[in-house]
VOPAGU-2260 file (C-alpha; in pm, 1 decimal, decimal comma):
REM VOPAGU-2260
SITE   aa  ch    i         X         Y         Z
SITE  UNK   A    0   -2784,0   -3333,6     392,3
SITE  UNK   A    1   -2672,5   -2982,0     304,5
SITE  UNK   A    2   -2875,5   -2673,5     227,7
SITE  UNK   A    3   -2812,4   -2310,7     149,5
SITE  UNK   A    4   -2872,2   -2083,1     449,5
SITE  UNK   A    5   -3114,8   -1880,4     236,8
SITE  UNK   A    6   -3321,0   -2173,0     108,8
SITE  UNK   A    7   -3698,5   -2122,0     121,9
SITE  UNK   A    8   -3838,3   -2369,3     375,0
SITE  UNK   A    9   -4200,2   -2256,8     397,7
SITE  UNK   A   10   -4382,4   -2330,4      69,8
SITE  UNK   A   11   -4726,1   -2178,3      10,2
SITE  UNK   A   12   -4919,1   -2410,0    -218,9
SITE  UNK   A   13   -5190,2   -2141,1    -232,6
SITE  UNK   A   14   -5003,4   -1813,9    -296,6
SITE  UNK   A   15   -5041,0   -1533,0     -45,6
SITE  UNK   A   16   -5143,9   -1287,5    -317,1
SITE  UNK   A   17   -5430,8   -1518,0    -411,1
SITE  UNK   A   18   -5542,2   -1560,0     -49,4
SITE  UNK   A   19   -5561,6   -1182,5      -9,3
SITE  UNK   A   20   -5831,1   -1174,7    -276,0
SITE  UNK   A   21   -6064,1   -1339,0     -19,5
SITE  UNK   A   22   -6008,5   -1093,0     263,1
SITE  UNK   A   23   -6315,5    -893,2     362,5
SITE  UNK   A   24   -6203,1    -541,9     465,5
SITE  UNK   A   25   -6538,6    -474,6     629,6
SITE  UNK   A   26   -6536,1    -808,3     814,9
SITE  UNK   A   27   -6193,9    -844,9     964,2
SITE  UNK   A   28   -5931,8    -664,2     760,4
SITE  UNK   A   29   -5606,3    -847,0     696,5
SITE  UNK   A   30   -5684,6   -1193,3     836,2
SITE  UNK   A   31   -5891,5   -1490,3     723,1
SITE  UNK   A   32   -6110,1   -1729,3     916,9
SITE  UNK   A   33   -5907,0   -2046,9     869,5
SITE  UNK   A   34   -6082,3   -2381,6     926,4
SITE  UNK   A   35   -5893,9   -2705,4     989,1
SITE  UNK   A   36   -6125,1   -2993,0     895,2
SITE  UNK   A   37   -5904,1   -3243,3    1079,9
SITE  UNK   A   38   -5741,5   -3060,9    1373,4
SITE  UNK   A   39   -5450,3   -3236,7    1541,1
SITE  UNK   A   40   -5481,3   -3374,4    1894,4
SITE  UNK   A   41   -5322,1   -3166,7    2168,9
SITE  UNK   A   42   -4992,5   -3328,7    2281,2
SITE  UNK   A   43   -5040,8   -3505,1    2611,5
SITE  UNK   A   44   -5419,9   -3467,9    2588,8
SITE  UNK   A   45   -5527,6   -3707,9    2311,6
SITE  UNK   A   46   -5898,5   -3664,9    2387,0
SITE  UNK   A   47   -5874,9   -3296,4    2291,9
SITE  UNK   A   48   -5792,8   -3139,5    1958,2
SITE  UNK   A   49   -5658,3   -2801,7    1860,1
SITE  UNK   A   50   -5900,7   -2522,6    1780,7
SITE  UNK   A   51   -6065,4   -2584,7    1441,3
SITE  UNK   A   52   -6118,7   -2219,6    1342,8
SITE  UNK   A   53   -5845,5   -1960,4    1382,5
SITE  UNK   A   54   -5790,2   -1604,4    1261,0
SITE  UNK   A   55   -5472,4   -1604,0    1054,6
SITE  UNK   A   56   -5307,0   -1389,8     791,5
SITE  UNK   A   57   -5213,0   -1529,3     448,6
SITE  UNK   A   58   -4852,4   -1583,0     558,0
SITE  UNK   A   59   -4974,8   -1854,2     798,9
SITE  UNK   A   60   -5229,6   -2029,5     573,7
SITE  UNK   A   61   -5202,9   -2304,0     311,2
SITE  UNK   A   62   -4835,8   -2381,3     356,7
SITE  UNK   A   63   -4615,4   -2683,2     412,9
SITE  UNK   A   64   -4247,2   -2696,1     491,7
SITE  UNK   A   65   -4025,1   -2835,0     214,3
SITE  UNK   A   66   -4319,9   -2923,2      -9,8
SITE  UNK   A   67   -4119,4   -2808,1    -315,4
SITE  UNK   A   68   -3767,1   -2866,8    -188,1
SITE  UNK   A   69   -3573,0   -3083,1    -431,7
SITE  UNK   A   70   -3280,2   -3299,3    -328,9
SITE  UNK   A   71   -2991,7   -3386,6    -557,0
SITE  UNK   A   72   -2662,1   -3534,0    -450,1
SITE  UNK   A   73   -2740,2   -3477,1     -84,9
SITE  UNK   A   74   -2805,6   -3104,1    -137,9
SITE  UNK   A   75   -3142,2   -2932,6     -99,4
SITE  UNK   A   76   -3259,7   -2671,0    -346,6
SITE  UNK   A   77   -3553,5   -2428,5    -365,4
SITE  UNK   A   78   -3511,7   -2368,2    -739,0
SITE  UNK   A   79   -3860,1   -2505,7    -810,1
SITE  UNK   A   80   -4017,3   -2252,4    -571,9
SITE  UNK   A   81   -3813,9   -1950,7    -682,2
SITE  UNK   A   82   -3769,7   -1996,7   -1054,8
SITE  UNK   A   83   -4059,9   -2216,0   -1167,3
SITE  UNK   A   84   -4350,6   -2118,6    -941,8
SITE  UNK   A   85   -4210,0   -1769,4    -893,3
SITE  UNK   A   86   -4254,9   -1675,7   -1258,9
SITE  UNK   A   87   -4589,5   -1854,6   -1289,2
SITE  UNK   A   88   -4724,6   -1679,3    -979,0
SITE  UNK   A   89   -4609,1   -1336,7   -1093,6
SITE  UNK   A   90   -4780,2   -1371,1   -1430,8
SITE  UNK   A   91   -5076,3   -1549,5   -1274,9
SITE  UNK   A   92   -5141,3   -1264,0   -1032,2
SITE  UNK   A   93   -5163,4   -1017,5   -1320,5
SITE  UNK   A   94   -5384,8   -1254,4   -1520,3
SITE  UNK   A   95   -5630,0   -1308,1   -1233,3
SITE  UNK   A   96   -5650,1    -931,0   -1188,0
SITE  UNK   A   97   -5726,2    -896,8   -1559,2
SITE  UNK   A   98   -6004,0   -1156,1   -1555,2
SITE  UNK   A   99   -6155,5   -1016,3   -1235,6
SITE  UNK   A  100   -6310,6    -744,4   -1453,0
SITE  UNK   A  101   -6263,4    -910,6   -1788,9
SITE  UNK   A  102   -6299,4    -701,9   -2103,4
SITE  UNK   A  103   -6163,4    -760,1   -2450,7
SITE  UNK   A  104   -5881,1    -507,2   -2461,9
SITE  UNK   A  105   -5506,0    -484,4   -2500,2
SITE  UNK   A  106   -5335,1    -756,8   -2301,2
SITE  UNK   A  107   -5624,1   -1005,6   -2318,2
SITE  UNK   A  108   -5427,5   -1262,2   -2519,6
SITE  UNK   A  109   -5127,8   -1247,4   -2283,3
SITE  UNK   A  110   -5354,4   -1264,8   -1977,2
SITE  UNK   A  111   -5532,3   -1569,3   -2119,9
SITE  UNK   A  112   -5205,9   -1756,8   -2176,8
SITE  UNK   A  113   -5072,9   -1663,5   -1831,4
SITE  UNK   A  114   -5397,0   -1772,5   -1665,4
SITE  UNK   A  115   -5385,2   -2111,9   -1837,7
SITE  UNK   A  116   -5029,0   -2167,0   -1720,3
SITE  UNK   A  117   -5110,6   -2060,0   -1365,6
SITE  UNK   A  118   -5421,7   -2279,6   -1347,6
SITE  UNK   A  119   -5230,2   -2586,4   -1468,5
SITE  UNK   A  120   -4969,0   -2530,7   -1200,8
SITE  UNK   A  121   -5217,4   -2446,5    -925,5
SITE  UNK   A  122   -5430,3   -2752,7    -989,8
SITE  UNK   A  123   -5137,2   -2987,0    -929,5
SITE  UNK   A  124   -4911,5   -2801,1    -683,7
SITE  UNK   A  125   -5122,5   -2866,7    -371,9
SITE  UNK   A  126   -5058,2   -3171,9    -150,9
SITE  UNK   A  127   -5363,9   -3343,4    -299,5
SITE  UNK   A  128   -5269,7   -3236,3    -651,1
SITE  UNK   A  129   -4916,8   -3368,5    -611,2
SITE  UNK   A  130   -5051,3   -3704,5    -492,3
SITE  UNK   A  131   -5268,6   -3716,9    -805,5
SITE  UNK   A  132   -4970,4   -3612,3   -1018,2
SITE  UNK   A  133   -4765,9   -3899,5    -875,0
SITE  UNK   A  134   -5030,4   -4152,3    -975,3
SITE  UNK   A  135   -5079,7   -3991,2   -1315,9
SITE  UNK   A  136   -4710,0   -3999,1   -1403,3
SITE  UNK   A  137   -4617,9   -4317,3   -1219,6
SITE  UNK   A  138   -4359,4   -4126,0   -1015,8
SITE  UNK   A  139   -4242,3   -4355,9    -739,5
SITE  UNK   A  140   -4152,7   -4084,1    -490,6
SITE  UNK   A  141   -4243,6   -3727,1    -403,5
SITE  UNK   A  142   -3901,0   -3617,4    -526,0
SITE  UNK   A  143   -3953,2   -3783,6    -862,3
SITE  UNK   A  144   -4291,9   -3611,3    -894,4
SITE  UNK   A  145   -4131,0   -3273,2    -821,6
SITE  UNK   A  146   -3873,0   -3323,3   -1095,7
SITE  UNK   A  147   -4156,2   -3394,0   -1341,6
SITE  UNK   A  148   -4346,2   -3077,2   -1249,1
SITE  UNK   A  149   -4161,5   -2872,6   -1510,8
SITE  UNK   A  150   -4356,9   -3065,1   -1773,4
SITE  UNK   A  151   -4703,2   -2970,5   -1646,9
SITE  UNK   A  152   -4726,0   -2600,5   -1729,1
SITE  UNK   A  153   -4953,3   -2655,8   -2031,1
SITE  UNK   A  154   -5097,1   -2997,8   -1943,4
SITE  UNK   A  155   -5464,6   -2900,9   -1935,1
SITE  UNK   A  156   -5441,3   -2578,6   -2136,5
SITE  UNK   A  157   -5577,0   -2736,6   -2454,3
SITE  UNK   A  158   -5886,8   -2885,0   -2289,5
SITE  UNK   A  159   -5959,7   -2555,4   -2113,0
SITE  UNK   A  160   -5908,7   -2365,1   -2439,5
SITE  UNK   A  161   -6165,6   -2590,2   -2605,3
SITE  UNK   A  162   -6425,4   -2505,5   -2338,8
SITE  UNK   A  163   -6682,8   -2233,0   -2278,9
SITE  UNK   A  164   -6570,8   -1972,6   -2023,8
SITE  UNK   A  165   -6789,5   -1775,5   -1786,2
SITE  UNK   A  166   -6684,2   -1534,3   -1511,7
SITE  UNK   A  167   -6970,5   -1535,5   -1261,4
SITE  UNK   A  168   -7033,9   -1250,9   -1014,9
SITE  UNK   A  169   -7186,8   -1237,7    -668,4
SITE  UNK   A  170   -7171,9    -864,6    -593,4
SITE  UNK   A  171   -7520,4    -853,1    -440,8
SITE  UNK   A  172   -7488,7   -1174,6    -235,7
SITE  UNK   A  173   -7412,6   -1159,4     137,0
SITE  UNK   A  174   -7234,1   -1494,7      98,8
SITE  UNK   A  175   -6900,3   -1470,3     -83,7
SITE  UNK   A  176   -6670,3   -1730,0    -236,8
SITE  UNK   A  177   -6431,7   -1922,9     -14,0
SITE  UNK   A  178   -6075,2   -2040,1     -75,4
SITE  UNK   A  179   -5957,4   -2393,8      -0,6
SITE  UNK   A  180   -5637,7   -2597,9      -9,1
SITE  UNK   A  181   -5756,7   -2709,6    -357,1
SITE  UNK   A  182   -5843,6   -2370,5    -512,5
SITE  UNK   A  183   -5925,5   -2516,0    -854,4
SITE  UNK   A  184   -6192,4   -2784,0    -856,3
SITE  UNK   A  185   -6298,5   -3022,5   -1130,3
SITE  UNK   A  186   -6666,3   -3094,0   -1068,5
SITE  UNK   A  187   -6877,5   -3365,9   -1226,3
SITE  UNK   A  188   -7229,8   -3454,0   -1102,9
SITE  UNK   A  189   -7149,1   -3824,6   -1138,3
SITE  UNK   A  190   -6817,3   -3813,3    -949,3
SITE  UNK   A  191   -6846,5   -3805,7    -571,4
SITE  UNK   A  192   -6654,2   -3944,5    -271,9
SITE  UNK   A  193   -6628,5   -4318,8    -303,9
SITE  UNK   A  194   -6749,1   -4333,7    -663,1
SITE  UNK   A  195   -6560,5   -4551,1    -908,9
SITE  UNK   A  196   -6466,3   -4251,3   -1123,2
SITE  UNK   A  197   -6321,6   -4041,8    -840,3
SITE  UNK   A  198   -5942,3   -4013,8    -870,4
SITE  UNK   A  199   -5823,4   -3846,5    -551,0
SITE  UNK   A  200   -6168,5   -3686,4    -552,8
SITE  UNK   A  201   -6075,6   -3508,3    -878,4
SITE  UNK   A  202   -6317,0   -3545,5   -1170,9
SITE  UNK   A  203   -6125,4   -3625,6   -1491,9
SITE  UNK   A  204   -6127,0   -3329,2   -1729,4
SITE  UNK   A  205   -6176,8   -3547,5   -2034,7
SITE  UNK   A  206   -6525,6   -3646,1   -1914,0
SITE  UNK   A  207   -6800,4   -3449,0   -2087,4
SITE  UNK   A  208   -6976,5   -3341,3   -1768,8
SITE  UNK   A  209   -6665,1   -3220,6   -1586,2
SITE  UNK   A  210   -6657,4   -2847,0   -1523,7
SITE  UNK   A  211   -6364,3   -2649,4   -1384,4
SITE  UNK   A  212   -6445,7   -2410,2   -1099,2
SITE  UNK   A  213   -6188,3   -2145,5   -1006,6
SITE  UNK   A  214   -6282,9   -1856,3    -774,9
SITE  UNK   A  215   -6089,6   -1547,8    -885,8
SITE  UNK   A  216   -6161,3   -1372,4    -557,9
SITE  UNK   A  217   -6429,0   -1304,5    -303,1
SITE  UNK   A  218   -6692,9   -1206,1    -560,9
SITE  UNK   A  219   -6582,6   -1358,5    -895,3
SITE  UNK   A  220   -6565,3   -1721,3   -1006,8
SITE  UNK   A  221   -6448,4   -1865,1   -1337,8
SITE  UNK   A  222   -6633,4   -2174,5   -1461,1
SITE  UNK   A  223   -6516,3   -2364,4   -1770,5
SITE  UNK   A  224   -6756,9   -2611,3   -1933,9
SITE  UNK   A  225   -6692,3   -2859,0   -2213,9
SITE  UNK   A  226   -6849,8   -2728,1   -2534,7
SITE  UNK   A  227   -7017,0   -3060,9   -2606,8
SITE  UNK   A  228   -7180,4   -3052,1   -2262,8
SITE  UNK   A  229   -7328,9   -2708,8   -2337,5
SITE  UNK   A  230   -7456,7   -2836,6   -2670,8
SITE  UNK   A  231   -7602,6   -3151,0   -2514,3
SITE  UNK   A  232   -7645,3   -3117,7   -2134,7
SITE  UNK   A  233   -7845,3   -3441,2   -2107,7
SITE  UNK   A  234   -7554,8   -3655,1   -2226,7
SITE  UNK   A  235   -7398,0   -3904,1   -1983,5
SITE  UNK   A  236   -7158,0   -3679,2   -1787,0
SITE  UNK   A  237   -6906,6   -3963,9   -1762,1
SITE  UNK   A  238   -6876,6   -4007,9   -2136,9
SITE  UNK   A  239   -6535,5   -3923,9   -2280,1
SITE  UNK   A  240   -6543,3   -3597,1   -2473,1
SITE  UNK   A  241   -6456,8   -3612,0   -2841,3
SITE  UNK   A  242   -6083,6   -3594,4   -2906,2
SITE  UNK   A  243   -5948,9   -3489,5   -2564,4
SITE  UNK   A  244   -5601,0   -3347,8   -2620,8
SITE  UNK   A  245   -5302,8   -3244,7   -2410,5
SITE  UNK   A  246   -5014,9   -3015,6   -2512,9
SITE  UNK   A  247   -5180,5   -2954,1   -2852,0
SITE  UNK   A  248   -5254,2   -2632,2   -3045,2
SITE  UNK   A  249   -5598,5   -2484,8   -2981,4
SITE  UNK   A  250   -5798,3   -2181,9   -3093,3
SITE  UNK   A  251   -5993,2   -1973,2   -2842,1
SITE  UNK   A  252   -6222,1   -1678,5   -2916,7
SITE  UNK   A  253   -6163,2   -1419,5   -2644,5
SITE  UNK   A  254   -6485,4   -1245,6   -2747,5
SITE  UNK   A  255   -6694,6   -1541,9   -2632,3
SITE  UNK   A  256   -6620,1   -1519,5   -2256,4
SITE  UNK   A  257   -6945,1   -1462,1   -2064,4
SITE  UNK   A  258   -6921,1   -1207,8   -1781,9
SITE  UNK   A  259   -7264,9   -1066,2   -1707,6
SITE  UNK   A  260   -7433,4   -1317,2   -1474,4
SITE  UNK   A  261   -7502,9   -1220,5   -1113,2
SITE  UNK   A  262   -7548,7   -1530,4    -898,4
SITE  UNK   A  263   -7822,6   -1564,7    -640,6
SITE  UNK   A  264   -7696,3   -1630,0    -288,4
SITE  UNK   A  265   -7817,7   -1991,5    -297,9
SITE  UNK   A  266   -7600,4   -2054,9    -603,4
SITE  UNK   A  267   -7295,7   -1908,8    -426,1
SITE  UNK   A  268   -7361,1   -2142,3    -132,3
SITE  UNK   A  269   -7378,9   -2439,2    -371,2
SITE  UNK   A  270   -7044,9   -2345,9    -530,0
SITE  UNK   A  271   -6886,6   -2303,4    -186,6
SITE  UNK   A  272   -7016,1   -2646,0     -86,3
SITE  UNK   A  273   -6854,8   -2799,2    -395,0
SITE  UNK   A  274   -6527,7   -2620,6    -316,7
SITE  UNK   A  275   -6531,1   -2737,3      45,5
SITE  UNK   A  276   -6620,7   -3094,8     -54,1
SITE  UNK   A  277   -6301,3   -3109,8    -261,9
SITE  UNK   A  278   -6079,4   -2965,4      11,3
SITE  UNK   A  279   -5830,0   -3198,7     172,9
SITE  UNK   A  280   -5798,2   -3025,9     508,9
SITE  UNK   A  281   -5816,0   -2644,9     508,5
SITE  UNK   A  282   -6059,9   -2381,0     393,0
SITE  UNK   A  283   -6064,9   -2007,0     457,2
SITE  UNK   A  284   -6302,6   -1715,6     420,9
SITE  UNK   A  285   -6333,1   -1349,9     498,0
SITE  UNK   A  286   -6650,3   -1429,3     695,0
SITE  UNK   A  287   -6673,7   -1716,5     943,7
SITE  UNK   A  288   -7037,2   -1778,6     847,6
SITE  UNK   A  289   -6927,5   -1885,1     498,2
SITE  UNK   A  290   -6710,8   -2172,5     625,9
SITE  UNK   A  291   -7002,5   -2417,0     657,6
SITE  UNK   A  292   -7214,6   -2395,9     339,9
SITE  UNK   A  293   -7338,6   -2752,8     386,9
SITE  UNK   A  294   -7547,7   -2649,1     689,1
SITE  UNK   A  295   -7753,3   -2419,6     465,4
SITE  UNK   A  296   -7826,3   -2673,1     190,4
SITE  UNK   A  297   -7988,4   -2962,8     370,1
SITE  UNK   A  298   -7941,9   -3326,1     266,5
SITE  UNK   A  299   -7932,5   -3282,1    -109,3
SITE  UNK   A  300   -7781,0   -3584,5    -293,2
SITE  UNK   A  301   -7464,8   -3498,3    -487,0
SITE  UNK   A  302   -7601,6   -3569,7    -840,7
SITE  UNK   A  303   -7890,8   -3328,9    -773,5
SITE  UNK   A  304   -7692,6   -3064,6    -587,5
SITE  UNK   A  305   -7645,7   -2844,5    -893,0
SITE  UNK   A  306   -7949,5   -2771,8   -1107,0
SITE  UNK   A  307   -7946,9   -2738,5   -1485,9
SITE  UNK   A  308   -7862,2   -2366,1   -1479,2
SITE  UNK   A  309   -7633,3   -2291,1   -1181,9
SITE  UNK   A  310   -7297,4   -2371,9   -1344,8
SITE  UNK   A  311   -7403,1   -2386,8   -1708,0
SITE  UNK   A  312   -7320,9   -2090,7   -1934,4
SITE  UNK   A  313   -7609,2   -1939,6   -2129,3
SITE  UNK   A  314   -7626,0   -2145,0   -2452,9
SITE  UNK   A  315   -7810,5   -1860,3   -2627,7
SITE  UNK   A  316   -7491,5   -1654,5   -2611,1
SITE  UNK   A  317   -7294,9   -1908,8   -2814,1
SITE  UNK   A  318   -7255,5   -1955,3   -3186,6
SITE  UNK   A  319   -7287,9   -2312,1   -3312,2
SITE  UNK   A  320   -6926,1   -2301,2   -3421,7
SITE  UNK   A  321   -6784,5   -2565,7   -3652,4
SITE  UNK   A  322   -6431,6   -2478,7   -3758,4
SITE  UNK   A  323   -6169,9   -2205,4   -3760,4
SITE  UNK   A  324   -5920,8   -2137,0   -4037,9
SITE  UNK   A  325   -5623,6   -1904,4   -3992,6
SITE  UNK   A  326   -5405,8   -1782,5   -4276,3
SITE  UNK   A  327   -5047,3   -1664,4   -4227,0
SITE  UNK   A  328   -4843,0   -1411,5   -4419,6
SITE  UNK   A  329   -4614,4   -1680,9   -4558,1
SITE  UNK   A  330   -4908,7   -1841,9   -4734,1
SITE  UNK   A  331   -4953,4   -2130,9   -4491,5
SITE  UNK   A  332   -5273,1   -2190,4   -4297,3
SITE  UNK   A  333   -5401,5   -2366,1   -3987,2
SITE  UNK   A  334   -5748,3   -2520,4   -3964,1
SITE  UNK   A  335   -5918,6   -2686,9   -3668,6
SITE  UNK   A  336   -6278,4   -2778,2   -3592,6
SITE  UNK   A  337   -6468,4   -2745,4   -3264,5
SITE  UNK   A  338   -6360,0   -3094,3   -3158,1
SITE  UNK   A  339   -5991,4   -3027,2   -3220,5
SITE  UNK   A  340   -5971,0   -3231,9   -3540,8
SITE  UNK   A  341   -5734,4   -3098,3   -3805,5
SITE  UNK   A  342   -5950,8   -3277,7   -4062,6
SITE  UNK   A  343   -6231,8   -3032,0   -3998,1
SITE  UNK   A  344   -6508,8   -3212,8   -4186,1
SITE  UNK   A  345   -6435,7   -3574,0   -4106,5
SITE  UNK   A  346   -6727,4   -3813,6   -4075,2
SITE  UNK   A  347   -6711,2   -3827,8   -3696,9
SITE  UNK   A  348   -6740,5   -3449,5   -3666,3
SITE  UNK   A  349   -7032,1   -3437,7   -3908,0
SITE  UNK   A  350   -7218,1   -3705,5   -3711,3
SITE  UNK   A  351   -7167,5   -3525,2   -3379,4
SITE  UNK   A  352   -7280,3   -3192,7   -3526,0
SITE  UNK   A  353   -7601,8   -3347,7   -3650,7
SITE  UNK   A  354   -7684,7   -3475,8   -3301,9
SITE  UNK   A  355   -7570,1   -3165,9   -3114,0
SITE  UNK   A  356   -7749,7   -2917,0   -3338,6
SITE  UNK   A  357   -8085,7   -3054,3   -3221,7
SITE  UNK   A  358   -7992,2   -3085,7   -2855,3
SITE  UNK   A  359   -7835,8   -2737,1   -2861,5
SITE  UNK   A  360   -8158,4   -2581,6   -2991,9
SITE  UNK   A  361   -8353,2   -2768,2   -2724,1
SITE  UNK   A  362   -8114,8   -2639,5   -2457,9
SITE  UNK   A  363   -8164,1   -2279,2   -2571,4
SITE  UNK   A  364   -8542,7   -2321,2   -2563,6
SITE  UNK   A  365   -8516,6   -2451,6   -2205,7
SITE  UNK   A  366   -8342,7   -2127,7   -2104,6
SITE  UNK   A  367   -8617,5   -1925,4   -2274,0
SITE  UNK   A  368   -8881,3   -2124,5   -2085,7
SITE  UNK   A  369   -8701,9   -2068,7   -1756,6
SITE  UNK   A  370   -8698,1   -1692,3   -1816,5
SITE  UNK   A  371   -9072,0   -1692,8   -1887,4
SITE  UNK   A  372   -9141,1   -1909,9   -1582,8
SITE  UNK   A  373   -8948,6   -1672,7   -1356,3
SITE  UNK   A  374   -9103,7   -1361,5   -1506,0
SITE  UNK   A  375   -8799,9   -1236,1   -1695,9
SITE  UNK   A  376   -8819,8   -1112,8   -2053,5
SITE  UNK   A  377   -8671,4   -1354,4   -2305,7
SITE  UNK   A  378   -8373,7   -1170,9   -2458,4
SITE  UNK   A  379   -8361,3   -1105,4   -2831,1
SITE  UNK   A  380   -8085,6   -1279,8   -3025,6
SITE  UNK   A  381   -7916,7    -947,5   -3106,1
SITE  UNK   A  382   -7884,2    -878,6   -2732,8
SITE  UNK   A  383   -7724,0   -1215,4   -2664,3
SITE  UNK   A  384   -7440,7   -1268,0   -2907,6
SITE  UNK   A  385   -7114,8   -1098,7   -2802,3
SITE  UNK   A  386   -7025,5    -995,2   -3159,4
């Protein structure tokens, strides 16, 4: 089997630029604490295993030889790595930088589109993600799955665009976010190891209670929640969301992204535990103490691990949106409701709105009651809405 002498052999399924966002300059400089959850046995000494925690730089972490090498006619190619992931990573790096300190300014629309494309690719480019992709597409081999990867760049973009976005902060927490070999996690309180709904330990995005967790760096984390789940958080989290769509047009209000919450350290530990629970083999951190969040949580059952507020965006900061209509200069228009229906006032949408209006108001009152219980002033409506 032939190959170009310059072919890329080492494929980082978590880009080095992304790993560097988790370095702690005051705790070790340019290397990460890299934990192998299943260390290999030492050759010739099967009773012993290699060291579980090592200090390594990003060049040595989250990589696998020939993970993206494609083979055609007996020749190996790294075109997928260089041309496909290369462009996505370049734009994704800029987009993650933009959302690290998100503000509605020039470049927000481009950064949003680039981030969606990067997240779609990152979710499925890991060894675990590729195994899921093979089952999803029915690809018989790893090579077949690689050839289908070109079709994934906007796979989940519509569902994420339909959600509520929040960039959480942990500036004041001693514990910081970790990075794993599955950097983007789909979390659902009803999906856990061994459960019937767990597909490669990846909660299906079309389920109402599934939230996407994506650490942007050591002290920022993006969480995307289904709008219907925010409107009615007591719904069965395994219920299929209304009108889940793939590769379809969507409207997203960049003004609605929540950015002001500072997480308590306990909440950061919970998020890190979720991230580690979804890892296949490797996790890394700028601080070795952050590698084992489970030891600081006790024996909390998975459905009760996350309380009603930890990952949920503040419902008081949301409009009860119904539909969006856009007019174009040529006289045409585009209309879509909050469920993605082009028939914005169909009977199904009207029925759901009637239910969710009441549960949404109840959810907002619960946040007010929590603020009173914890001694915080209940914010006025004019201080909550972003516009």
